[in-house]
All heavy atoms as a GROMACS GRO file, in nm:
protein
  587
    1MET      N    1  -0.065   0.814  -0.043
    1MET     CA    2  -0.088   0.782  -0.178
    1MET      C    3  -0.208   0.861  -0.227
    1MET      O    4  -0.309   0.861  -0.145
    1MET     CB    5  -0.114   0.632  -0.194
    1MET     CG    6   0.008   0.549  -0.165
    1MET     SD    7   0.153   0.566  -0.277
    1MET     CE    8   0.085   0.523  -0.422
    2PRO      N    9  -0.194   0.919  -0.335
    2PRO     CA   10  -0.311   0.998  -0.386
    2PRO      C   11  -0.433   0.906  -0.422
    2PRO      O   12  -0.410   0.791  -0.467
    2PRO     CB   13  -0.257   1.067  -0.517
    2PRO     CG   14  -0.145   0.984  -0.555
    2PRO     CD   15  -0.085   0.914  -0.433
    3GLN      N   16  -0.552   0.955  -0.400
    3GLN     CA   17  -0.674   0.885  -0.430
    3GLN      C   18  -0.704   0.899  -0.579
    3GLN      O   19  -0.705   1.006  -0.627
    3GLN     CB   20  -0.783   0.928  -0.340
    3GLN     CG   21  -0.894   0.825  -0.338
    3GLN     CD   22  -0.977   0.844  -0.210
    3GLN    OE1   23  -0.947   0.926  -0.122
    3GLN    NE2   24  -1.096   0.786  -0.202
    4VAL      N   25  -0.730   0.780  -0.647
    4VAL     CA   26  -0.758   0.788  -0.794
    4VAL      C   27  -0.888   0.853  -0.820
    4VAL      O   28  -0.901   0.937  -0.899
    4VAL     CB   29  -0.748   0.647  -0.849
    4VAL    CG1   30  -0.786   0.643  -0.995
    4VAL    CG2   31  -0.612   0.590  -0.827
    5SER      N   32  -0.985   0.818  -0.745
    5SER     CA   33  -1.119   0.877  -0.766
    5SER      C   34  -1.203   0.857  -0.634
    5SER      O   35  -1.160   0.795  -0.547
    5SER     CB   36  -1.196   0.814  -0.874
    5SER     OG   37  -1.228   0.671  -0.846
    6ASP      N   38  -1.319   0.918  -0.634
    6ASP     CA   39  -1.404   0.901  -0.508
    6ASP      C   40  -1.445   0.769  -0.488
    6ASP      O   41  -1.473   0.713  -0.379
    6ASP     CB   42  -1.520   1.003  -0.513
    6ASP     CG   43  -1.479   1.154  -0.509
    6ASP    OD1   44  -1.367   1.169  -0.445
    6ASP    OD2   45  -1.554   1.230  -0.551
    7GLN      N   46  -1.471   0.697  -0.600
    7GLN     CA   47  -1.523   0.555  -0.596
    7GLN      C   48  -1.404   0.464  -0.638
    7GLN      O   49  -1.417   0.373  -0.718
    7GLN     CB   50  -1.641   0.542  -0.695
    7GLN     CG   51  -1.759   0.628  -0.653
    7GLN     CD   52  -1.823   0.591  -0.524
    7GLN    OE1   53  -1.819   0.474  -0.495
    7GLN    NE2   54  -1.855   0.697  -0.448
    8GLU      N   55  -1.287   0.476  -0.577
    8GLU     CA   56  -1.175   0.392  -0.601
    8GLU      C   57  -1.207   0.244  -0.577
    8GLU      O   58  -1.242   0.212  -0.469
    8GLU     CB   59  -1.054   0.444  -0.529
    8GLU     CG   60  -0.922   0.374  -0.557
    8GLU     CD   61  -0.813   0.448  -0.479
    8GLU    OE1   62  -0.755   0.547  -0.529
    8GLU    OE2   63  -0.783   0.390  -0.368
    9THR      N   64  -1.174   0.153  -0.678
    9THR     CA   65  -1.195   0.012  -0.653
    9THR      C   66  -1.076  -0.049  -0.578
    9THR      O   67  -0.976   0.016  -0.570
    9THR     CB   68  -1.211  -0.068  -0.787
    9THR    OG1   69  -1.097  -0.044  -0.858
    9THR    CG2   70  -1.335  -0.003  -0.865
   10SER      N   71  -1.104  -0.168  -0.523
   10SER     CA   72  -0.990  -0.237  -0.454
   10SER      C   73  -0.885  -0.271  -0.550
   10SER      O   74  -0.763  -0.271  -0.507
   10SER     CB   75  -1.048  -0.358  -0.385
   10SER     OG   76  -1.102  -0.448  -0.473
   11VAL      N   77  -0.913  -0.297  -0.682
   11VAL     CA   78  -0.807  -0.322  -0.776
   11VAL      C   79  -0.725  -0.193  -0.800
   11VAL      O   80  -0.597  -0.204  -0.806
   11VAL     CB   81  -0.866  -0.369  -0.911
   11VAL    CG1   82  -0.761  -0.388  -1.011
   11VAL    CG2   83  -0.945  -0.502  -0.885
   12GLN      N   84  -0.781  -0.084  -0.806
   12GLN     CA   85  -0.704   0.040  -0.826
   12GLN      C   86  -0.616   0.065  -0.704
   12GLN      O   87  -0.500   0.102  -0.710
   12GLN     CB   88  -0.797   0.163  -0.849
   12GLN     CG   89  -0.872   0.164  -0.979
   12GLN     CD   90  -0.975   0.262  -0.996
   12GLN    OE1   91  -1.043   0.288  -0.900
   12GLN    NE2   92  -0.990   0.316  -1.107
   13THR      N   93  -0.672   0.044  -0.577
   13THR     CA   94  -0.596   0.061  -0.463
   13THR      C   95  -0.483  -0.039  -0.452
   13THR      O   96  -0.365   0.003  -0.419
   13THR     CB   97  -0.690   0.048  -0.333
   13THR    OG1   98  -0.803   0.130  -0.352
   13THR    CG2   99  -0.615   0.083  -0.208
   14ALA      N  100  -0.504  -0.163  -0.489
   14ALA     CA  101  -0.394  -0.262  -0.493
   14ALA      C  102  -0.286  -0.221  -0.589
   14ALA      O  103  -0.168  -0.238  -0.560
   14ALA     CB  104  -0.452  -0.394  -0.522
   15ASN      N  105  -0.324  -0.168  -0.706
   15ASN     CA  106  -0.220  -0.133  -0.806
   15ASN      C  107  -0.137  -0.017  -0.750
   15ASN      O  108  -0.019  -0.007  -0.769
   15ASN     CB  109  -0.285  -0.091  -0.932
   15ASN     CG  110  -0.330  -0.211  -1.012
   15ASN    OD1  111  -0.272  -0.323  -0.994
   15ASN    ND2  112  -0.438  -0.199  -1.088
   16LEU      N  113  -0.201   0.082  -0.672
   16LEU     CA  114  -0.120   0.186  -0.612
   16LEU      C  115  -0.022   0.134  -0.514
   16LEU      O  116   0.086   0.179  -0.495
   16LEU     CB  117  -0.211   0.285  -0.539
   16LEU     CG  118  -0.290   0.380  -0.618
   16LEU    CD1  119  -0.390   0.460  -0.540
   16LEU    CD2  120  -0.193   0.479  -0.696
   17CYS      N  121  -0.064   0.028  -0.434
   17CYS     CA  122   0.022  -0.033  -0.341
   17CYS      C  123   0.144  -0.097  -0.407
   17CYS      O  124   0.257  -0.084  -0.366
   17CYS     CB  125  -0.050  -0.144  -0.254
   17CYS     SG  126  -0.181  -0.073  -0.141
   18ILE      N  127   0.119  -0.166  -0.518
   18ILE     CA  128   0.223  -0.234  -0.592
   18ILE      C  129   0.324  -0.132  -0.638
   18ILE      O  130   0.448  -0.151  -0.634
   18ILE     CB  131   0.163  -0.315  -0.708
   18ILE    CG1  132   0.078  -0.436  -0.660
   18ILE    CG2  133   0.283  -0.374  -0.798
   18ILE    CD1  134   0.160  -0.523  -0.562
   19LYS      N  135   0.280  -0.014  -0.686
   19LYS     CA  136   0.358   0.089  -0.739
   19LYS      C  137   0.445   0.144  -0.626
   19LYS      O  138   0.563   0.172  -0.645
   19LYS     CB  139   0.284   0.200  -0.810
   19LYS     CG  140   0.223   0.166  -0.929
   19LYS     CD  141   0.146   0.284  -0.999
   19LYS     CE  142   0.071   0.241  -1.122
   19LYS     NZ  143  -0.008   0.358  -1.176
   20LEU      N  144   0.390   0.156  -0.515
   20LEU     CA  145   0.465   0.207  -0.395
   20LEU      C  146   0.570   0.109  -0.349
   20LEU      O  147   0.677   0.149  -0.323
   20LEU     CB  148   0.367   0.230  -0.280
   20LEU     CG  149   0.432   0.266  -0.143
   20LEU    CD1  150   0.498   0.405  -0.150
   20LEU    CD2  151   0.332   0.264  -0.029
   21PHE      N  152   0.539  -0.025  -0.354
   21PHE     CA  153   0.630  -0.123  -0.313
   21PHE      C  154   0.751  -0.128  -0.418
   21PHE      O  155   0.873  -0.143  -0.377
   21PHE     CB  156   0.570  -0.265  -0.304
   21PHE     CG  157   0.466  -0.276  -0.193
   21PHE    CD1  158   0.356  -0.342  -0.208
   21PHE    CD2  159   0.488  -0.204  -0.074
   21PHE    CE1  160   0.258  -0.360  -0.114
   21PHE    CE2  161   0.389  -0.208   0.025
   21PHE     CZ  162   0.289  -0.290   0.008
   22LEU      N  163   0.724  -0.107  -0.546
   22LEU     CA  164   0.829  -0.102  -0.642
   22LEU      C  165   0.919   0.021  -0.617
   22LEU      O  166   1.045   0.003  -0.642
   22LEU     CB  167   0.760  -0.096  -0.783
   22LEU     CG  168   0.708  -0.230  -0.836
   22LEU    CD1  169   0.641  -0.219  -0.965
   22LEU    CD2  170   0.815  -0.338  -0.848
   23ALA      N  171   0.860   0.130  -0.589
   23ALA     CA  172   0.939   0.254  -0.574
   23ALA      C  173   1.027   0.237  -0.438
   23ALA      O  174   1.138   0.293  -0.436
   23ALA     CB  175   0.851   0.365  -0.551
   24LEU      N  176   0.982   0.165  -0.340
   24LEU     CA  177   1.064   0.131  -0.222
   24LEU      C  178   1.175   0.034  -0.243
   24LEU      O  179   1.259   0.023  -0.169
   24LEU     CB  180   0.968   0.086  -0.109
   24LEU     CG  181   0.869   0.185  -0.045
   24LEU    CD1  182   0.788   0.115   0.052
   24LEU    CD2  183   0.948   0.289   0.017
   25GLY      N  184   1.168  -0.042  -0.356
   25GLY     CA  185   1.266  -0.139  -0.382
   25GLY      C  186   1.225  -0.282  -0.355
   25GLY      O  187   1.310  -0.372  -0.362
   26ALA      N  188   1.106  -0.305  -0.320
   26ALA     CA  189   1.051  -0.433  -0.286
   26ALA      C  190   0.998  -0.500  -0.426
   26ALA      O  191   0.874  -0.513  -0.441
   26ALA     CB  192   0.948  -0.439  -0.175
   27ALA      N  193   1.079  -0.526  -0.507
   27ALA     CA  194   1.041  -0.569  -0.647
   27ALA      C  195   0.977  -0.713  -0.647
   27ALA      O  196   0.906  -0.738  -0.751
   27ALA     CB  197   1.149  -0.560  -0.736
   28ARG      N  198   1.000  -0.783  -0.557
   28ARG     CA  199   0.945  -0.928  -0.548
   28ARG      C  200   0.795  -0.925  -0.515
   28ARG      O  201   0.724  -1.036  -0.526
   28ARG     CB  202   1.021  -1.014  -0.447
   28ARG     CG  203   1.160  -1.040  -0.503
   28ARG     CD  204   1.228  -1.135  -0.420
   28ARG     NE  205   1.223  -1.115  -0.271
   28ARG     CZ  206   1.234  -1.201  -0.175
   28ARG    NH1  207   1.259  -1.327  -0.205
   28ARG    NH2  208   1.229  -1.168  -0.049
   29ILE      N  209   0.734  -0.811  -0.467
   29ILE     CA  210   0.597  -0.808  -0.426
   29ILE      C  211   0.519  -0.792  -0.559
   29ILE      O  212   0.532  -0.700  -0.629
   29ILE     CB  213   0.569  -0.701  -0.321
   29ILE    CG1  214   0.646  -0.736  -0.193
   29ILE    CG2  215   0.426  -0.689  -0.289
   29ILE    CD1  216   0.638  -0.627  -0.089
   30ASP      N  217   0.417  -0.879  -0.573
   30ASP     CA  218   0.337  -0.866  -0.693
   30ASP      C  219   0.183  -0.864  -0.649
   30ASP      O  220   0.156  -0.875  -0.534
   30ASP     CB  221   0.358  -0.990  -0.784
   30ASP     CG  222   0.312  -0.977  -0.921
   30ASP    OD1  223   0.263  -0.859  -0.955
   30ASP    OD2  224   0.308  -1.066  -1.003
   31ILE      N  225   0.099  -0.845  -0.738
   31ILE     CA  226  -0.046  -0.828  -0.724
   31ILE      C  227  -0.100  -0.961  -0.657
   31ILE      O  228  -0.199  -0.959  -0.577
   31ILE     CB  229  -0.119  -0.782  -0.850
   31ILE    CG1  230  -0.269  -0.743  -0.814
   31ILE    CG2  231  -0.128  -0.899  -0.948
   31ILE    CD1  232  -0.277  -0.611  -0.757
   32ILE      N  233  -0.035  -1.073  -0.687
   32ILE     CA  234  -0.082  -1.208  -0.636
   32ILE      C  235  -0.056  -1.210  -0.486
   32ILE      O  236  -0.121  -1.284  -0.413
   32ILE     CB  237  -0.003  -1.313  -0.703
   32ILE    CG1  238  -0.047  -1.318  -0.853
   32ILE    CG2  239  -0.027  -1.448  -0.652
   32ILE    CD1  240   0.038  -1.400  -0.952
   33ASP      N  241   0.048  -1.132  -0.439
   33ASP     CA  242   0.077  -1.132  -0.296
   33ASP      C  243  -0.015  -1.047  -0.205
   33ASP      O  244  -0.018  -1.066  -0.083
   33ASP     CB  245   0.220  -1.071  -0.275
   33ASP     CG  246   0.322  -1.156  -0.344
   33ASP    OD1  247   0.313  -1.284  -0.346
   33ASP    OD2  248   0.421  -1.093  -0.407
   34LEU      N  249  -0.098  -0.972  -0.264
   34LEU     CA  250  -0.203  -0.897  -0.195
   34LEU      C  251  -0.336  -0.974  -0.186
   34LEU      O  252  -0.387  -1.012  -0.299
   34LEU     CB  253  -0.225  -0.757  -0.259
   34LEU     CG  254  -0.113  -0.666  -0.246
   34LEU    CD1  255  -0.156  -0.535  -0.316
   34LEU    CD2  256  -0.085  -0.629  -0.099
   35ASP      N  257  -0.392  -0.993  -0.067
   35ASP     CA  258  -0.519  -1.052  -0.063
   35ASP      C  259  -0.628  -0.945  -0.082
   35ASP      O  260  -0.716  -0.966  -0.162
   35ASP     CB  261  -0.546  -1.106   0.084
   35ASP     CG  262  -0.674  -1.180   0.104
   35ASP    OD1  263  -0.724  -1.230  -0.002
   35ASP    OD2  264  -0.714  -1.186   0.207
   36THR      N  265  -0.612  -0.834  -0.031
   36THR     CA  266  -0.704  -0.717  -0.040
   36THR      C  267  -0.629  -0.582  -0.004
   36THR      O  268  -0.546  -0.592   0.067
   36THR     CB  269  -0.834  -0.736   0.033
   36THR    OG1  270  -0.922  -0.636   0.001
   36THR    CG2  271  -0.807  -0.732   0.180
   37ALA      N  272  -0.684  -0.479  -0.068
   37ALA     CA  273  -0.634  -0.342  -0.029
   37ALA      C  274  -0.751  -0.248  -0.028
   37ALA      O  275  -0.826  -0.254  -0.130
   37ALA     CB  276  -0.526  -0.300  -0.131
   38HIS      N  277  -0.764  -0.168   0.066
   38HIS     CA  278  -0.877  -0.069   0.072
   38HIS      C  279  -0.831   0.046   0.158
   38HIS      O  280  -0.732   0.051   0.221
   38HIS     CB  281  -1.002  -0.134   0.128
   38HIS     CG  282  -0.987  -0.176   0.275
   38HIS    ND1  283  -0.926  -0.295   0.309
   38HIS    CD2  284  -1.017  -0.116   0.393
   38HIS    CE1  285  -0.922  -0.300   0.444
   38HIS    NE2  286  -0.986  -0.193   0.497
   39ARG      N  287  -0.911   0.154   0.138
   39ARG     CA  288  -0.870   0.278   0.210
   39ARG      C  289  -0.974   0.290   0.338
   39ARG      O  290  -1.087   0.235   0.339
   39ARG     CB  291  -0.911   0.389   0.120
   39ARG     CG  292  -0.818   0.409   0.010
   39ARG     CD  293  -0.809   0.545  -0.057
   39ARG     NE  294  -0.717   0.561  -0.157
   39ARG     CZ  295  -0.603   0.611  -0.157
   39ARG    NH1  296  -0.562   0.672  -0.039
   39ARG    NH2  297  -0.516   0.617  -0.261
   40VAL      N  298  -0.925   0.354   0.437
   40VAL     CA  299  -1.012   0.372   0.563
   40VAL      C  300  -1.020   0.518   0.584
   40VAL      O  301  -0.923   0.597   0.560
   40VAL     CB  302  -0.934   0.308   0.685
   40VAL    CG1  303  -0.938   0.163   0.674
   40VAL    CG2  304  -0.790   0.356   0.699
   41LEU      N  305  -1.136   0.562   0.634
   41LEU     CA  306  -1.167   0.694   0.662
   41LEU      C  307  -1.093   0.741   0.789
   41LEU      O  308  -1.067   0.666   0.875
   41LEU     CB  309  -1.310   0.716   0.675
   41LEU     CG  310  -1.398   0.686   0.558
   41LEU    CD1  311  -1.541   0.695   0.586
   41LEU    CD2  312  -1.355   0.778   0.438
   42THR      N  313  -1.051   0.870   0.793
   42THR     CA  314  -0.987   0.918   0.915
   42THR      C  315  -1.097   0.977   1.002
   42THR      O  316  -1.208   1.018   0.966
   42THR     CB  317  -0.894   1.037   0.875
   42THR    OG1  318  -0.959   1.136   0.800
   42THR    CG2  319  -0.774   0.979   0.791
   43ARG      N  320  -1.071   0.995   1.132
   43ARG     CA  321  -1.167   1.047   1.229
   43ARG      C  322  -1.173   1.190   1.208
   43ARG      O  323  -1.278   1.249   1.237
   43ARG     CB  324  -1.114   1.006   1.368
   43ARG     CG  325  -1.132   0.865   1.396
   43ARG     CD  326  -1.098   0.835   1.537
   43ARG     NE  327  -1.086   0.692   1.566
   43ARG     CZ  328  -1.068   0.634   1.676
   43ARG    NH1  329  -1.032   0.712   1.775
   43ARG    NH2  330  -1.070   0.509   1.688
   44GLU      N  331  -1.064   1.259   1.172
   44GLU     CA  332  -1.066   1.398   1.158
   44GLU      C  333  -1.057   1.434   1.006
   44GLU      O  334  -1.002   1.366   0.929
   44GLU     CB  335  -0.946   1.458   1.231
   44GLU     CG  336  -0.945   1.429   1.369
   44GLU     CD  337  -0.803   1.469   1.437
   44GLU    OE1  338  -0.726   1.539   1.372
   44GLU    OE2  339  -0.785   1.435   1.555
   45ALA      N  340  -1.123   1.547   0.984
   45ALA     CA  341  -1.119   1.597   0.849
   45ALA      C  342  -0.980   1.661   0.806
   45ALA      O  343  -0.946   1.766   0.862
   45ALA     CB  344  -1.231   1.699   0.820
   46LEU      N  345  -0.901   1.589   0.733
   46LEU     CA  346  -0.763   1.629   0.704
   46LEU      C  347  -0.758   1.657   0.553
   46LEU      O  348  -0.841   1.607   0.474
   46LEU     CB  349  -0.658   1.530   0.744
   46LEU     CG  350  -0.669   1.498   0.893
   46LEU    CD1  351  -0.573   1.386   0.913
   46LEU    CD2  352  -0.619   1.607   0.977
   47ASN      N  353  -0.655   1.734   0.508
   47ASN     CA  354  -0.643   1.768   0.365
   47ASN      C  355  -0.542   1.673   0.304
   47ASN      O  356  -0.450   1.703   0.234
   47ASN     CB  357  -0.586   1.907   0.352
   47ASN     CG  358  -0.696   2.010   0.390
   47ASN    OD1  359  -0.814   1.990   0.383
   47ASN    ND2  360  -0.651   2.131   0.431
   48ARG      N  361  -0.563   1.543   0.330
   48ARG     CA  362  -0.475   1.440   0.266
   48ARG      C  363  -0.566   1.323   0.241
   48ARG      O  364  -0.673   1.296   0.294
   48ARG     CB  365  -0.364   1.399   0.346
   48ARG     CG  366  -0.402   1.344   0.488
   48ARG     CD  367  -0.275   1.309   0.572
   48ARG     NE  368  -0.316   1.265   0.703
   48ARG     CZ  369  -0.242   1.263   0.800
   48ARG    NH1  370  -0.122   1.303   0.792
   48ARG    NH2  371  -0.289   1.218   0.921
   49PRO      N  372  -0.522   1.236   0.146
   49PRO     CA  373  -0.604   1.112   0.113
   49PRO      C  374  -0.619   1.017   0.222
   49PRO      O  375  -0.532   1.020   0.311
   49PRO     CB  376  -0.529   1.051  -0.007
   49PRO     CG  377  -0.429   1.148  -0.048
   49PRO     CD  378  -0.402   1.241   0.066
   50ASN      N  379  -0.725   0.941   0.222
   50ASN     CA  380  -0.734   0.833   0.316
   50ASN      C  381  -0.628   0.730   0.324
   50ASN      O  382  -0.565   0.712   0.217
   50ASN     CB  383  -0.876   0.765   0.300
   50ASN     CG  384  -0.991   0.855   0.320
   50ASN    OD1  385  -0.981   0.959   0.397
   50ASN    ND2  386  -1.102   0.832   0.247
   51ALA      N  387  -0.593   0.677   0.439
   51ALA     CA  388  -0.485   0.571   0.447
   51ALA      C  389  -0.532   0.443   0.378
   51ALA      O  390  -0.656   0.413   0.359
   51ALA     CB  391  -0.457   0.540   0.597
   52ILE      N  392  -0.426   0.370   0.335
   52ILE     CA  393  -0.451   0.246   0.266
   52ILE      C  394  -0.415   0.126   0.361
   52ILE      O  395  -0.311   0.127   0.424
   52ILE     CB  396  -0.372   0.236   0.135
   52ILE    CG1  397  -0.413   0.334   0.037
   52ILE    CG2  398  -0.387   0.091   0.076
   52ILE    CD1  399  -0.330   0.342  -0.094
   53ILE      N  400  -0.497   0.027   0.368
   53ILE     CA  401  -0.461  -0.095   0.442
   53ILE      C  402  -0.441  -0.210   0.331
   53ILE      O  403  -0.531  -0.235   0.258
   53ILE     CB  404  -0.590  -0.134   0.539
   53ILE    CG1  405  -0.615  -0.023   0.631
   53ILE    CG2  406  -0.560  -0.262   0.602
   53ILE    CD1  407  -0.507   0.010   0.739
   54CYS      N  408  -0.335  -0.278   0.351
   54CYS     CA  409  -0.307  -0.390   0.262
   54CYS      C  410  -0.307  -0.522   0.345
   54CYS      O  411  -0.242  -0.525   0.449
   54CYS     CB  412  -0.174  -0.381   0.191
   54CYS     SG  413  -0.161  -0.243   0.082
   55LYS      N  414  -0.371  -0.625   0.296
   55LYS     CA  415  -0.366  -0.756   0.363
   55LYS      C  416  -0.296  -0.843   0.266
   55LYS      O  417  -0.329  -0.859   0.136
   55LYS     CB  418  -0.504  -0.810   0.384
   55LYS     CG  419  -0.506  -0.945   0.455
   55LYS     CD  420  -0.647  -0.986   0.486
   55LYS     CE  421  -0.642  -1.125   0.546
   55LYS     NZ  422  -0.774  -1.181   0.550
   56PHE      N  423  -0.186  -0.912   0.307
   56PHE     CA  424  -0.111  -1.000   0.226
   56PHE      C  425  -0.143  -1.140   0.236
   56PHE      O  426  -0.209  -1.183   0.340
   56PHE     CB  427   0.037  -0.983   0.270
   56PHE     CG  428   0.100  -0.845   0.241
   56PHE    CD1  429   0.099  -0.750   0.344
   56PHE    CD2  430   0.154  -0.814   0.115
   56PHE    CE1  431   0.151  -0.617   0.317
   56PHE    CE2  432   0.213  -0.689   0.098
   56PHE     CZ  433   0.202  -0.594   0.191
   57THR      N  434  -0.115  -1.222   0.143
   57THR     CA  435  -0.150  -1.361   0.138
   57THR      C  436  -0.041  -1.447   0.213
   57THR      O  437  -0.076  -1.553   0.261
   57THR     CB  438  -0.156  -1.413   0.001
   57THR    OG1  439  -0.034  -1.392  -0.072
   57THR    CG2  440  -0.273  -1.349  -0.081
   58SER      N  441   0.074  -1.384   0.237
   58SER     CA  442   0.186  -1.463   0.306
   58SER      C  443   0.233  -1.369   0.416
   58SER      O  444   0.232  -1.256   0.409
   58SER     CB  445   0.290  -1.495   0.212
   58SER     OG  446   0.404  -1.536   0.274
   59ARG      N  447   0.295  -1.430   0.521
   59ARG     CA  448   0.352  -1.358   0.625
   59ARG      C  449   0.490  -1.299   0.595
   59ARG      O  450   0.529  -1.210   0.658
   59ARG     CB  451   0.364  -1.449   0.759
   59ARG     CG  452   0.233  -1.479   0.818
   59ARG     CD  453   0.260  -1.567   0.953
   59ARG     NE  454   0.135  -1.614   1.002
   59ARG     CZ  455   0.130  -1.666   1.120
   59ARG    NH1  456   0.230  -1.680   1.190
   59ARG    NH2  457   0.011  -1.704   1.167
   60LEU      N  458   0.563  -1.362   0.502
   60LEU     CA  459   0.690  -1.314   0.461
   60LEU      C  460   0.684  -1.187   0.374
   60LEU      O  461   0.770  -1.109   0.379
   60LEU     CB  462   0.757  -1.430   0.390
   60LEU     CG  463   0.776  -1.558   0.461
   60LEU    CD1  464   0.845  -1.662   0.368
   60LEU    CD2  465   0.864  -1.531   0.580
   61THR      N  466   0.581  -1.166   0.299
   61THR     CA  467   0.576  -1.061   0.212
   61THR      C  468   0.566  -0.923   0.287
   61THR      O  469   0.642  -0.831   0.255
   61THR     CB  470   0.456  -1.070   0.117
   61THR    OG1  471   0.450  -1.196   0.054
   61THR    CG2  472   0.445  -0.963   0.016
   62PRO      N  473   0.480  -0.907   0.399
   62PRO     CA  474   0.491  -0.781   0.463
   62PRO      C  475   0.624  -0.753   0.526
   62PRO      O  476   0.659  -0.634   0.543
   62PRO     CB  477   0.380  -0.786   0.565
   62PRO     CG  478   0.312  -0.921   0.552
   62PRO     CD  479   0.376  -0.992   0.450
   63ASP      N  480   0.695  -0.851   0.565
   63ASP     CA  481   0.827  -0.833   0.635
   63ASP      C  482   0.925  -0.771   0.532
   63ASP      O  483   0.999  -0.680   0.563
   63ASP     CB  484   0.883  -0.970   0.668
   63ASP     CG  485   0.817  -1.024   0.798
   63ASP    OD1  486   0.743  -0.951   0.864
   63ASP    OD2  487   0.823  -1.150   0.820
   64GLU      N  488   0.915  -0.806   0.406
   64GLU     CA  489   0.998  -0.749   0.300
   64GLU      C  490   0.961  -0.602   0.278
   64GLU      O  491   1.049  -0.514   0.266
   64GLU     CB  492   0.994  -0.819   0.172
   64GLU     CG  493   1.078  -0.762   0.057
   64GLU     CD  494   1.069  -0.833  -0.071
   64GLU    OE1  495   1.004  -0.943  -0.084
   64GLU    OE2  496   1.126  -0.786  -0.165
   65ALA      N  497   0.840  -0.580   0.275
   65ALA     CA  498   0.792  -0.437   0.253
   65ALA      C  499   0.828  -0.352   0.364
   65ALA      O  500   0.869  -0.238   0.352
   65ALA     CB  501   0.636  -0.432   0.228
   66MET      N  502   0.806  -0.392   0.488
   66MET     CA  503   0.848  -0.320   0.604
   66MET      C  504   0.989  -0.295   0.618
   66MET      O  505   1.037  -0.190   0.666
   66MET     CB  506   0.789  -0.380   0.732
   66MET     CG  507   0.635  -0.402   0.728
   66MET     SD  508   0.565  -0.242   0.697
   66MET     CE  509   0.542  -0.168   0.853
   67THR      N  510   1.073  -0.389   0.582
   67THR     CA  511   1.221  -0.370   0.574
   67THR      C  512   1.267  -0.270   0.488
   67THR      O  513   1.346  -0.184   0.524
   67THR     CB  514   1.286  -0.505   0.553
   67THR    OG1  515   1.254  -0.606   0.639
   67THR    CG2  516   1.444  -0.486   0.551
   68LYS      N  517   1.206  -0.277   0.361
   68LYS     CA  518   1.239  -0.163   0.265
   68LYS      C  519   1.189  -0.035   0.313
   68LYS      O  520   1.269   0.066   0.300
   68LYS     CB  521   1.170  -0.201   0.136
   68LYS     CG  522   1.233  -0.329   0.066
   68LYS     CD  523   1.364  -0.321   0.030
   68LYS     CE  524   1.417  -0.449  -0.037
   68LYS     NZ  525   1.554  -0.450  -0.072
   69ARG      N  526   1.076  -0.025   0.378
   69ARG     CA  527   1.018   0.106   0.431
   69ARG      C  528   1.111   0.158   0.534
   69ARG      O  529   1.147   0.284   0.529
   69ARG     CB  530   0.889   0.084   0.478
   69ARG     CG  531   0.813   0.219   0.523
   69ARG     CD  532   0.715   0.193   0.613
   69ARG     NE  533   0.763   0.160   0.745
   69ARG     CZ  534   0.701   0.156   0.849
   69ARG    NH1  535   0.576   0.179   0.858
   69ARG    NH2  536   0.761   0.123   0.965
   70ASN      N  537   1.154   0.071   0.622
   70ASN     CA  538   1.246   0.122   0.733
   70ASN      C  539   1.382   0.177   0.677
   70ASN      O  540   1.442   0.280   0.721
   70ASN     CB  541   1.276   0.014   0.831
   70ASN     CG  542   1.144  -0.017   0.919
   70ASN    OD1  543   1.059   0.079   0.923
   70ASN    ND2  544   1.135  -0.131   0.963
   71LYS      N  545   1.437   0.107   0.570
   71LYS     CA  546   1.558   0.155   0.509
   71LYS      C  547   1.549   0.292   0.449
   71LYS      O  548   1.632   0.378   0.457
   71LYS     CB  549   1.608   0.048   0.400
   71LYS     CG  550   1.667  -0.076   0.473
   71LYS     CD  551   1.708  -0.173   0.366
   71LYS     CE  552   1.759  -0.301   0.430
   71LYS     NZ  553   1.802  -0.392   0.325
   72VAL      N  554   1.436   0.318   0.370
   72VAL     CA  555   1.405   0.441   0.321
   72VAL      C  556   1.396   0.553   0.406
   72VAL      O  557   1.444   0.670   0.405
   72VAL     CB  558   1.290   0.440   0.221
   72VAL    CG1  559   1.243   0.570   0.177
   72VAL    CG2  560   1.314   0.340   0.106
   73ARG      N  561   1.325   0.520   0.526
   73ARG     CA  562   1.310   0.622   0.631
   73ARG      C  563   1.436   0.663   0.698
   73ARG      O  564   1.446   0.776   0.745
   73ARG     CB  565   1.210   0.564   0.739
   73ARG     CG  566   1.170   0.662   0.839
   73ARG     CD  567   1.061   0.609   0.937
   73ARG     NE  568   1.112   0.487   0.991
   73ARG     CZ  569   1.039   0.407   1.078
   73ARG    NH1  570   0.911   0.444   1.096
   73ARG    NH2  571   1.086   0.303   1.124
   74ASN      N  572   1.528   0.576   0.702
   74ASN     CA  573   1.662   0.606   0.774
   74ASN      C  574   1.762   0.682   0.679
   74ASN      O  575   1.865   0.716   0.729
   74ASN     CB  576   1.728   0.464   0.818
   74ASN     CG  577   1.645   0.412   0.927
   74ASN    OD1  578   1.584   0.478   1.004
   74ASN    ND2  579   1.664   0.277   0.942
   75LEU      N  580   1.727   0.707   0.559
   75LEU     CA  581   1.815   0.774   0.465
   75LEU      C  582   1.831   0.914   0.504
   75LEU      O  583   1.745   0.989   0.543
   75LEU     CB  584   1.770   0.768   0.320
   75LEU     CG  585   1.779   0.622   0.261
   75LEU    CD1  586   1.727   0.636   0.120
   75LEU    CD2  587   1.926   0.578   0.256
   0.00000   0.00000   0.00000
């Protein structure tokens, strides 16, 4: 996911995650389902944005997101 700015807030990162989930077809995931979302630095200097870590409020929500992700990857 592209980085919005150098000082990206957790709200901006969470909104990027929600857009990604909607694009994957996981329409039931909403901003309320995310506890926090933040970027992590990579160990190596790469020419891509930092990875995003999402923590969900429920155990069922990540299952839906991962199922949709696996379906897209198998296309």
